[in-house]
MARGU-418405 format. One record per residue (C-alpha): residue number from 1; z, x, y. Coordinates in Angstrom, 3 decimals. Layout:
 seq       c3       c1       c2
 NUM        Z        X        Y
...
//
This chain:
 seq       c3       c1       c2
   1  189.868  -71.389 -114.425
   2  190.364  -69.056 -117.371
   3  191.940  -66.258 -115.321
   4  194.639  -68.534 -113.887
   5  195.595  -69.681 -117.381
   6  195.819  -66.197 -118.864
   7  197.763  -63.010 -118.163
   8  195.855  -59.723 -118.278
   9  197.464  -56.603 -116.764
  10  195.589  -53.334 -116.209
  11  196.610  -49.774 -115.270
  12  194.869  -46.430 -115.563
  13  195.255  -42.713 -114.934
  14  192.383  -40.309 -114.182
  15  192.809  -36.615 -113.362
  16  190.643  -33.484 -113.168
  17  192.878  -31.401 -115.449
  18  192.438  -27.691 -114.784
  19  189.075  -28.234 -113.066
  20  188.303  -28.780 -109.382
  21  186.191  -31.929 -109.796
  22  187.008  -35.030 -111.839
  23  183.776  -36.254 -113.388
  24  185.437  -39.169 -115.221
  25  185.408  -42.632 -113.669
  26  186.988  -46.004 -114.449
  27  186.634  -49.335 -112.675
  28  186.949  -53.003 -113.551
  29  186.412  -56.448 -112.082
  30  188.209  -59.658 -113.065
  31  186.398  -62.879 -112.154
  32  187.599  -66.424 -112.661
  33  185.934  -66.829 -116.053
  34  185.165  -63.274 -117.150
  35  186.256  -59.668 -116.712
  36  184.475  -56.368 -117.203
  37  186.112  -52.961 -117.785
  38  183.966  -49.800 -117.659
  39  184.954  -46.172 -118.306
  40  182.580  -43.186 -118.166
  41  182.641  -39.441 -118.729
  42  180.084  -37.421 -116.711
  43  178.286  -34.854 -118.876
  44  176.228  -33.008 -116.219
  45  177.182  -30.438 -113.582
  46  175.352  -31.785 -110.522
  47  177.257  -30.762 -107.378
  48  176.237  -33.731 -105.231
  49  175.835  -36.734 -107.540
  50  178.520  -38.138 -109.839
  51  176.787  -39.633 -112.874
  52  179.924  -41.348 -114.220
  53  180.609  -43.145 -110.956
  54  176.934  -44.107 -110.574
  55  176.795  -45.580 -114.088
  56  180.027  -47.566 -113.694
  57  178.974  -48.925 -110.288
  58  175.540  -49.998 -111.566
  59  177.032  -51.788 -114.598
  60  179.634  -53.678 -112.560
  61  177.021  -54.636 -109.974
  62  174.752  -56.095 -112.670
  63  177.709  -57.876 -114.264
  64  178.785  -59.526 -111.008
  65  175.234  -60.721 -110.350
  66  175.129  -62.528 -113.691
  67  178.348  -62.454 -115.755
  68  177.723  -62.996 -119.442
  69  179.216  -62.256 -122.839
  70  175.858  -62.167 -124.622
  71  174.520  -59.006 -126.207
  72  171.244  -59.304 -124.326
  73  172.991  -59.381 -120.953
  74  175.277  -56.468 -121.795
  75  172.286  -54.438 -122.976
  76  170.589  -55.223 -119.663
  77  173.661  -53.962 -117.778
  78  173.514  -50.672 -119.666
  79  169.741  -50.241 -119.392
  80  169.855  -50.809 -115.630
  81  172.430  -48.039 -115.227
  82  170.462  -45.833 -117.644
  83  167.248  -46.200 -115.608
  84  169.130  -45.460 -112.406
  85  170.464  -42.170 -113.801
  86  166.991  -41.192 -114.984
  87  165.518  -42.000 -111.579
  88  168.082  -39.846 -109.749
  89  167.616  -36.912 -112.153
  90  165.527  -34.810 -109.767
  91  167.466  -31.534 -109.656
  92  169.667  -31.921 -112.745
  93  169.425  -34.442 -115.573
  94  172.269  -36.888 -115.025
  95  174.137  -37.794 -118.233
  96  177.227  -39.815 -119.069
  97  179.182  -41.287 -121.965
  98  179.969  -44.927 -121.173
  99  182.164  -47.640 -122.705
 100  182.008  -51.270 -121.528
 101  184.366  -54.113 -122.457
 102  183.463  -57.668 -121.396
 103  185.864  -60.547 -122.048
 104  186.180  -64.236 -121.215
 105  189.974  -63.929 -121.634
 106  189.605  -65.332 -125.167
 107  187.071  -63.057 -126.848
 108  185.615  -59.671 -126.073
 109  182.432  -57.700 -126.642
 110  182.373  -53.938 -126.277
 111  179.417  -51.573 -125.973
 112  179.226  -47.790 -125.956
 113  176.815  -44.898 -125.650
 114  178.297  -41.457 -126.215
 115  181.893  -40.739 -127.184
 116  184.091  -42.679 -124.746
 117  186.430  -44.721 -126.995
 118  188.106  -48.114 -127.258
 119  191.349  -48.601 -129.232
 120  192.353  -52.220 -129.948
 121  196.038  -52.561 -130.882
 122  197.604  -55.728 -132.261
 123  201.215  -56.105 -133.338
 124  201.882  -52.401 -132.783
 125  199.075  -51.371 -135.147
 126  195.486  -50.288 -134.709
 127  193.167  -53.274 -135.122
 128  189.885  -51.424 -134.476
 129  188.452  -48.277 -132.942
 130  185.013  -47.982 -131.404
 131  182.490  -45.717 -133.100
 132  181.182  -42.607 -131.372
 133  177.483  -41.830 -131.181
 134  177.959  -38.207 -132.201
 135  177.126  -35.932 -135.095
 136  180.779  -35.954 -136.180
 137  180.708  -39.770 -136.448
 138  177.510  -39.542 -138.512
 139  179.197  -37.083 -140.885
 140  182.157  -39.463 -141.141
 141  179.910  -42.415 -142.008
 142  178.138  -40.322 -144.658
 143  181.461  -39.405 -146.253
 144  181.253  -35.714 -145.298
 145  184.167  -35.801 -142.865
 146  187.586  -37.462 -142.948
 147  188.882  -39.821 -140.256
 148  191.769  -37.565 -139.267
 149  189.442  -34.601 -138.593
 150  186.896  -36.299 -136.357
 151  188.940  -35.792 -133.171
 152  188.977  -32.011 -133.641
 153  185.624  -31.470 -135.368
 154  183.354  -28.943 -133.630
 155  180.429  -31.413 -133.500
 156  182.407  -34.210 -131.813
 157  180.651  -33.451 -128.522
 158  177.167  -33.221 -130.056
 159  175.979  -36.652 -128.907
 160  173.078  -38.448 -130.536
 161  172.870  -40.989 -127.735
 162  174.103  -41.097 -124.139
 163  173.233  -42.691 -120.820
 164  170.484  -40.788 -119.008
 165  168.818  -39.620 -122.231
 166  165.143  -38.820 -121.499
 167  163.735  -40.509 -124.611
 168  164.917  -43.521 -126.633
 169  168.152  -45.127 -125.397
 170  169.996  -47.234 -127.988
 171  173.589  -48.216 -127.109
 172  175.901  -49.837 -129.660
 173  176.945  -53.424 -128.847
 174  179.615  -55.132 -130.933
 175  179.960  -58.720 -132.028
 176  182.382  -61.071 -130.305
 177  185.946  -60.142 -131.229
 178  188.752  -62.726 -130.749
 179  191.752  -61.677 -128.669
 180  195.336  -62.718 -129.344
 181  198.449  -62.828 -127.189
 182  200.035  -59.380 -126.994
 183  196.854  -57.433 -127.753
 184  196.459  -54.050 -126.047
 185  193.105  -52.464 -125.220
 186  193.031  -48.714 -124.549
 187  189.876  -47.211 -123.042
 188  189.817  -43.397 -122.862
 189  187.535  -40.395 -122.446
 190  187.488  -37.351 -124.780
 191  190.021  -35.624 -122.528
 192  192.632  -38.051 -123.945
 193  191.642  -38.837 -127.533
 194  190.936  -35.158 -128.339
 195  194.538  -34.275 -127.392
 196  196.468  -37.386 -128.491
 197  196.513  -38.234 -132.182
 198  196.688  -41.844 -133.392
 199  200.386  -41.621 -134.461
 200  201.247  -40.345 -130.983
 201  199.361  -43.285 -129.466
 202  201.293  -45.734 -131.623
 203  204.603  -44.117 -130.630
 204  203.645  -44.285 -126.949
 205  202.663  -47.939 -127.392
 206  206.016  -48.746 -129.000
 207  207.894  -47.137 -126.109
 208  205.854  -48.846 -123.359
 209  206.315  -52.369 -122.082
 210  203.467  -52.406 -119.555
 211  200.085  -50.670 -119.102
 212  201.344  -48.243 -116.429
 213  204.065  -46.941 -118.742
 214  201.547  -46.490 -121.560
 215  199.051  -44.503 -119.469
 216  201.835  -42.347 -117.998
 217  203.165  -41.576 -121.481
 218  199.702  -40.645 -122.718
 219  199.266  -38.313 -119.742
 220  202.587  -36.634 -120.541
 221  201.438  -36.078 -124.122
 222  198.154  -34.529 -122.949
 223  199.934  -32.143 -120.585
 224  202.662  -31.311 -123.109
 225  200.032  -29.664 -125.331
 226  199.903  -26.873 -122.702
 227  196.287  -25.999 -123.388
 228  194.818  -23.075 -121.497
 229  192.010  -25.354 -120.301
 230  192.670  -29.048 -119.678
 231  189.523  -31.176 -119.468
 232  189.087  -34.184 -117.190
 233  191.057  -37.029 -118.731
 234  191.083  -40.785 -118.099
 235  192.992  -43.547 -119.869
 236  192.960  -47.257 -118.982
 237  195.243  -49.802 -120.656
 238  194.710  -53.580 -120.624
 239  197.634  -55.733 -121.784
 240  196.516  -59.211 -122.866
 241  199.955  -60.784 -122.544
 242  198.426  -64.243 -122.692
 243  194.872  -65.188 -123.632
 244  193.080  -68.327 -122.570
 245  193.543  -71.063 -125.188
 246  190.296  -72.901 -125.831
 247  190.279  -76.411 -127.164
 248  189.721  -76.441 -130.935
 249  186.270  -77.638 -131.846
 250  185.477  -80.108 -134.553
 251  183.090  -77.880 -136.477
 252  181.939  -80.603 -138.832
 253  181.120  -82.909 -135.976
 254  179.326  -80.114 -134.125
 255  177.305  -79.165 -137.202
 256  176.351  -82.784 -137.781
 257  175.134  -83.168 -134.219
 258  173.078  -80.004 -134.407
 259  171.539  -81.111 -137.677
 260  170.522  -84.435 -136.165
 261  168.992  -82.709 -133.143
 262  167.119  -80.188 -135.256
 263  165.740  -82.863 -137.569
 264  164.623  -84.883 -134.579
 265  162.943  -81.890 -132.958
 266  161.248  -80.888 -136.155
 267  159.937  -84.380 -136.731
 268  158.651  -84.661 -133.207
 269  157.345  -81.132 -133.029
 270  159.994  -80.492 -130.448
 271  160.915  -77.140 -131.931
 272  157.559  -75.669 -131.005
 273  157.669  -77.311 -127.609
 274  161.118  -75.956 -126.924
 275  160.115  -72.408 -127.810
 276  157.033  -72.582 -125.649
 277  158.993  -74.044 -122.767
 278  161.616  -71.314 -123.078
 279  158.930  -68.651 -123.229
 280  157.137  -70.117 -120.224
 281  160.394  -70.090 -118.284
 282  160.974  -66.429 -119.118
 283  157.414  -65.508 -118.164
 284  157.708  -67.357 -114.873
 285  160.932  -65.545 -114.060
 286  159.370  -62.198 -114.974
 287  156.320  -62.920 -112.817
 288  158.589  -63.750 -109.893
 289  160.490  -60.499 -110.378
 290  157.219  -58.568 -110.519
 291  156.068  -60.064 -107.223
 292  159.421  -59.385 -105.555
 293  159.522  -55.765 -106.709
 294  155.934  -55.186 -105.615
 295  156.635  -56.662 -102.180
 296  159.715  -54.470 -101.813
 297  157.698  -51.410 -102.821
 298  155.001  -52.228 -100.254
 299  157.618  -52.573  -97.520
 300  159.245  -49.263  -98.427
 301  155.863  -47.513  -98.565
 302  154.883  -48.880  -95.138
 303  158.198  -47.614  -93.746
 304  157.642  -44.164  -95.260
 305  160.540  -44.400  -97.746
 306  158.520  -43.331 -100.774
 307  161.511  -42.707 -103.039
 308  162.631  -46.339 -102.864
 309  159.010  -47.491 -103.074
 310  158.645  -45.497 -106.290
 311  161.631  -47.254 -107.891
 312  160.392  -50.708 -106.832
 313  156.865  -50.082 -108.155
 314  158.328  -48.852 -111.444
 315  160.305  -52.096 -111.873
 316  157.251  -54.171 -110.961
 317  155.082  -52.253 -113.441
 318  157.612  -52.862 -116.222
 319  157.562  -56.579 -115.423
 320  153.747  -56.573 -115.541
 321  153.920  -54.874 -118.923
 322  156.196  -57.632 -120.235
 323  153.764  -60.221 -118.911
 324  150.859  -58.308 -120.481
 325  149.156  -58.591 -117.109
 326  146.732  -55.661 -117.321
 327  145.311  -56.189 -113.839
 328  148.665  -55.975 -112.074
 329  149.787  -53.241 -114.438
 330  146.873  -50.996 -113.396
 331  147.381  -51.838 -109.718
 332  151.108  -51.102 -109.791
 333  150.625  -47.928 -111.790
 334  148.247  -46.639 -109.123
 335  150.757  -47.390 -106.362
 336  153.497  -45.786 -108.415
 337  151.439  -42.616 -108.856
 338  150.837  -42.301 -105.108
 339  154.534  -42.828 -104.337
 340  155.460  -40.361 -107.081
 341  153.133  -37.696 -105.669
 342  154.553  -38.054 -102.147
 343  158.131  -38.007 -103.470
 344  157.374  -34.872 -105.491
 345  155.881  -33.259 -102.392
 346  159.026  -33.987 -100.389
 347  161.077  -32.394 -103.144
 348  158.909  -29.282 -103.160
 349  159.334  -28.945  -99.385
 350  163.114  -29.014  -99.775
 351  162.875  -26.330 -102.476
 352  160.604  -24.146 -100.324
 353  157.586  -24.499 -102.672
 354  155.107  -25.333  -99.919
 355  151.934  -24.651 -101.925
 356  153.037  -27.125 -104.600
 357  154.023  -29.586 -101.865
 358  150.530  -29.411 -100.347
 359  148.988  -29.984 -103.783
 360  151.147  -33.085 -104.365
 361  150.424  -34.488 -100.901
 362  146.691  -33.848 -101.370
 363  146.781  -35.698 -104.674
 364  148.531  -38.631 -102.993
 365  146.088  -38.612 -100.065
 366  143.151  -38.847 -102.459
 367  144.296  -42.259 -103.765
 368  146.306  -43.549 -100.780
 369  143.271  -45.172  -99.157
 370  142.874  -47.510 -102.134
 371  146.155  -49.276 -101.446
 372  146.989  -51.044  -98.210
 373  150.731  -50.188  -97.878
 374  150.107  -46.450  -97.778
 375  149.137  -44.727  -94.530
 376  146.795  -41.776  -95.144
 377  147.491  -40.407  -91.669
 378  151.193  -40.084  -92.515
 379  150.397  -38.192  -95.708
 380  147.933  -35.974  -93.817
 381  150.695  -35.255  -91.298
 382  152.924  -34.177  -94.188
 383  150.163  -31.832  -95.400
 384  149.732  -30.318  -91.936
 385  153.464  -29.952  -91.489
 386  153.824  -28.285  -94.896
 387  151.076  -25.820  -93.980
 388  152.790  -24.980  -90.708
 389  156.122  -24.571  -92.436
 390  154.474  -22.272  -94.997
 391  153.067  -20.138  -92.161
 392  156.469  -20.234  -90.530
 393  158.088  -18.966  -93.721
 394  155.710  -16.000  -93.761
 395  156.571  -15.179  -90.146
 396  160.277  -15.314  -90.975
 397  159.722  -12.978  -93.939
 398  157.918  -10.557  -91.607
 399  160.906  -10.651  -89.259
 400  163.293  -10.048  -92.149
 401  161.284   -6.979  -93.195
 402  161.542   -5.584  -89.666
 403  165.287   -6.126  -89.717
 404  165.505   -4.203  -92.985
 405  163.490   -1.411  -91.368
 406  165.948   -1.513  -88.398
 407  163.152   -2.501  -86.011
 408  165.412   -5.009  -84.312
 409  163.363   -5.436  -81.140
 410  160.231   -6.151  -83.165
 411  162.177   -8.529  -85.410
 412  163.487  -10.410  -82.370
 413  159.939  -10.905  -81.062
 414  158.803  -12.096  -84.498
 415  161.699  -14.566  -84.752
 416  160.884  -15.862  -81.267
 417  157.337  -16.529  -82.441
 418  158.681  -18.301  -85.533
 419  161.023  -20.404  -83.403
 420  158.150  -21.639  -81.249
 421  156.199  -22.497  -84.403
 422  159.199  -24.410  -85.801
 423  159.544  -26.412  -82.571
 424  155.842  -27.231  -82.646
 425  156.079  -28.351  -86.291
 426  159.238  -30.412  -85.667
 427  161.068  -28.369  -88.303
 428  164.639  -28.697  -87.009
 429  166.416  -27.094  -89.959
 430  164.037  -24.146  -89.809
 431  164.606  -23.846  -86.078
 432  168.363  -23.630  -86.608
 433  167.871  -21.017  -89.326
 434  165.681  -18.915  -87.027
 435  168.110  -19.223  -84.107
 436  170.855  -17.936  -86.368
 437  168.710  -14.952  -87.371
 438  167.888  -14.283  -83.705
 439  171.565  -14.326  -82.789
 440  172.382  -11.880  -85.588
 441  169.531   -9.565  -84.575
 442  170.506   -9.681  -80.892
 443  174.060   -8.860  -81.896
 444  172.818   -5.762  -83.716
 445  170.740   -4.722  -80.677
 446  173.730   -5.195  -78.388
 447  175.856   -3.149  -80.758
 448  173.373   -0.279  -80.728
 449  173.119   -0.373  -76.917
 450  176.875   -0.405  -76.643
 451  177.199    2.589  -78.951
 452  174.489    4.450  -77.000
 453  176.151    3.801  -73.645
 454  179.526    4.740  -75.080
 455  178.057    8.056  -76.185
 456  176.532    8.609  -72.713
 457  179.829    7.844  -71.019
 458  181.729   10.131  -73.400
 459  179.320   12.980  -72.642
 460  179.731   12.432  -68.880
 461  183.492   12.433  -69.295
 462  183.328   15.726  -71.200
 463  181.080   17.131  -68.454
 464  183.709   16.140  -65.887
 465  186.397   17.842  -67.952
 466  184.338   21.045  -68.018
 467  183.826   20.860  -64.238
 468  187.570   20.458  -63.744
 469  188.201   23.518  -65.871
 470  185.712   25.470  -63.723
 471  187.416   24.105  -60.519
 472  184.163   22.321  -59.601
 473  186.075   19.271  -58.406
 474  183.147   17.633  -56.629
 475  181.022   17.857  -59.795
 476  183.926   16.512  -61.850
 477  184.316   13.508  -59.526
 478  180.588   12.763  -59.781
 479  180.605   12.950  -63.617
 480  183.761   10.857  -63.899
 481  182.297    8.259  -61.541
 482  179.116    7.897  -63.603
 483  181.152    7.618  -66.810
 484  183.362    4.992  -65.164
 485  180.321    2.874  -64.223
 486  179.066    2.914  -67.817
 487  182.507    2.080  -69.229
 488  182.714   -0.793  -66.733
 489  179.307   -2.063  -67.871
 490  180.312   -2.164  -71.572
 491  183.757   -3.660  -70.820
 492  185.868   -0.694  -71.944
 493  188.613   -1.299  -69.415
 494  190.993    1.307  -70.832
 495  188.395    4.033  -70.313
 496  187.650    2.679  -66.824
 497  191.313    3.162  -65.866
 498  191.354    6.591  -67.504
 499  188.352    7.654  -65.399
 500  190.100    6.324  -62.287
 501  193.076    8.546  -63.028
 502  190.865   11.589  -63.615
 503  188.926   10.932  -60.387
 504  192.192   10.729  -58.440
 505  193.409   14.004  -59.936
 506  190.119   15.762  -59.107
 507  190.209   14.366  -55.580
 508  193.730   15.749  -55.102
 509  192.485   19.152  -56.168
 510  189.502   18.929  -53.837
 511  191.540   17.666  -50.860
 512  195.117   18.943  -51.299
 513  197.811   17.305  -49.194
 514  199.536   19.804  -46.778
 515  203.346   19.322  -46.753
 516  204.772   18.510  -43.293
 517  207.088   21.228  -41.697
 518  210.228   20.887  -39.517
 519  209.236   23.379  -36.717
 520  206.989   22.639  -33.801
 521  204.239   24.863  -35.185
 522  204.002   23.220  -38.601
 523  200.408   22.159  -38.038
 524  199.117   25.751  -38.095
 525  201.474   27.178  -40.700
 526  198.725   27.389  -43.331
 527  196.623   29.791  -41.318
 528  195.512   32.812  -43.259
 529  195.652   31.199  -46.770
 530  192.876   32.070  -49.202
 531  190.402   29.230  -49.653
 532  190.890   29.168  -53.418
 533  194.665   28.545  -53.326
 534  195.565   25.221  -54.959
 535  199.031   24.765  -53.458
 536  201.897   26.644  -51.889
 537  203.407   27.586  -55.162
 538  200.316   29.466  -56.329
 539  199.955   31.502  -53.158
 540  201.249   35.126  -53.090
 541  200.921   36.841  -49.668
 542  199.739   40.417  -49.456
 543  202.266   43.093  -48.306
 544  201.569   43.720  -44.585
 545  200.936   47.289  -43.439
 546  203.699   49.211  -41.642
 547  203.945   48.443  -37.945
 548  204.928   51.156  -35.458
 549  208.268   50.699  -33.737
 550  208.035   48.676  -30.573
 551  204.611   47.227  -31.399
 552  203.565   43.863  -32.763
 553  201.090   43.250  -35.562
 554  198.938   40.342  -34.593
 555  196.773   40.677  -37.727
 556  199.697   40.379  -40.130
 557  199.274   37.597  -42.729
 558  202.031   35.076  -42.182
 559  204.420   34.296  -44.971
 560  204.120   30.886  -46.620
 561  206.033   28.410  -44.533
 562  209.304   27.369  -46.138
 563  211.422   24.383  -45.413
 564  212.570   24.571  -41.777
 565  210.209   27.389  -40.702
 566  207.753   27.390  -37.792
 567  205.551   29.608  -35.611
 568  204.190   29.689  -32.047
 569  201.142   31.701  -30.860
 570  201.178   33.838  -34.024
 571  204.800   35.025  -33.545
 572  207.074   35.043  -36.574
 573  210.748   35.346  -37.297
 574  212.058   36.646  -40.601
 575  215.246   37.828  -42.215
 576  215.354   40.257  -45.086
 577  218.305   40.636  -47.393
 578  218.362   42.969  -50.413
 579  214.537   43.220  -50.460
 580  213.922   39.449  -50.666
 581  212.270   37.561  -47.786
 582  214.066   34.327  -47.039
 583  213.821   31.854  -44.196
 584  217.218   31.404  -42.536
 585  215.946   28.988  -39.925
 586  215.768   31.629  -37.132
 587  213.781   30.842  -34.003
 588  210.606   32.599  -32.941
 589  210.511   34.920  -29.921
 590  208.548   34.153  -26.773
 591  205.416   35.915  -25.332
 592  204.549   37.435  -28.714
 593  207.857   39.328  -29.126
 594  209.141   39.873  -32.665
 595  212.775   40.341  -33.528
 596  213.580   41.967  -36.864
 597  217.041   42.216  -38.376
 598  217.704   44.610  -41.187
 599  220.940   44.818  -43.102
 600  222.989   47.687  -41.694
 601  221.058   47.898  -38.338
 602  218.764   46.275  -35.795
 603  215.713   47.389  -33.859
 604  213.617   45.831  -31.143
//
């Protein structure tokens, strides 16, 4: 167990800087006999997919399936991740700079594509630095740029190679490098090495006793620069405190044995046999992979998952190409083309390009019958559905135009038609979109109706106010009542209460309350009032004509009853002082007699 007999410690820091998203990614796995450390810097701006994380995950997955320190295996790890990024580059081309370090706890091999860097420190000094695949590195190698300027050169981000590149992909893979006790490996993205110079790294290394302290110190240096814009930055430190000690080999003895074996093989023709056997083994393995990928693609195609079927057919076709099996190559290419056409059609549907989707589906349908896994009826259903969705889109556009023209009722009917079409087509997302538009349109209609009814109620209220001013109390009550009903209907409770108060006031004017008197004749005290008098305070009696002495005036208009006054059979009692009529609570005479007292004399 190499891991148990060695001591490797790892720590890292990864932050977004002044950005919202962190598109850097670092991960590692330490197995019993080998370990793999991977750091990546995402170069694209896709909002859903994270190219750095995808690349790191794919590399570690391939490594764990078959751990190896050989260049061929490491290249396979990188190419697998590269193909995966290319396959997922539907909306945006996914790109990443990647650095991989594989070690058996005694030696290491590192590989890179892009400008993620490895610094190997030994004894407090820099032992090696990985080379970037950038234009600045090319200028450095050609002697046109100095080493100390490469970290700040304007072409440092102009990459000549990176993962996800559409054409030729050529990562750099190093030779095996021995590790010694106390070695330190620093993996970092441009967000770190662009800000931290090599002398600062060496100072941070001298001050740090463990990987966590080193990464924290490097982060402090990055932030201390106080740049206006801080890029995503990631730094991972691996302290090889103790490496695995392999048993020393007797090189002379090993060389002698190999020489004997080679001579024997050459004499017996074994060299040729060995090469053929090795080649046959590789071909057999490739043929098995081709069959497995093709079977997986057929299963995905039968299940309707054309995206996964496309990837499987692509792998199978590549295997057939390696085998130089033209028959299977043509067969798999045909299946791949059908799966590609259906996948493209699905993408066009998502983008709303229904005409292009129908064209892709039609192209797939033309060749689908040649291959058993594909179901032409499913593809035809996609064509029909795309046509219905296209018609649905036109109906929705028609509804939108009516909304712009403020024909909300017509728009609502059009959206209802579109909703039924969406339900029939099984277009759930479109149905939700239409329902949202219908709700917004209905809200506008309700708003207009509410404004119209508010205007009607306001006009009725004003009509009631005019009737009140003209003392047409019955008309005012009617107008206020109609306004109150409309306010009640549109839930304007404050106006409902206001109308109630106005109705009550008008009703009081129409049916005034007669104050109760103290005398026995209080019930008839209002006799002789003009019909237009509002209350007692507004009434002014006419001056009665002179009455001859000894006679009674039965037609005389009675004075307004005051507190404590009364009358019987039209008789009245009054007292006059200094020209002012006042009620002194005198009693009325009987049988129509009237007693009158005047200051300074009396008469009967």
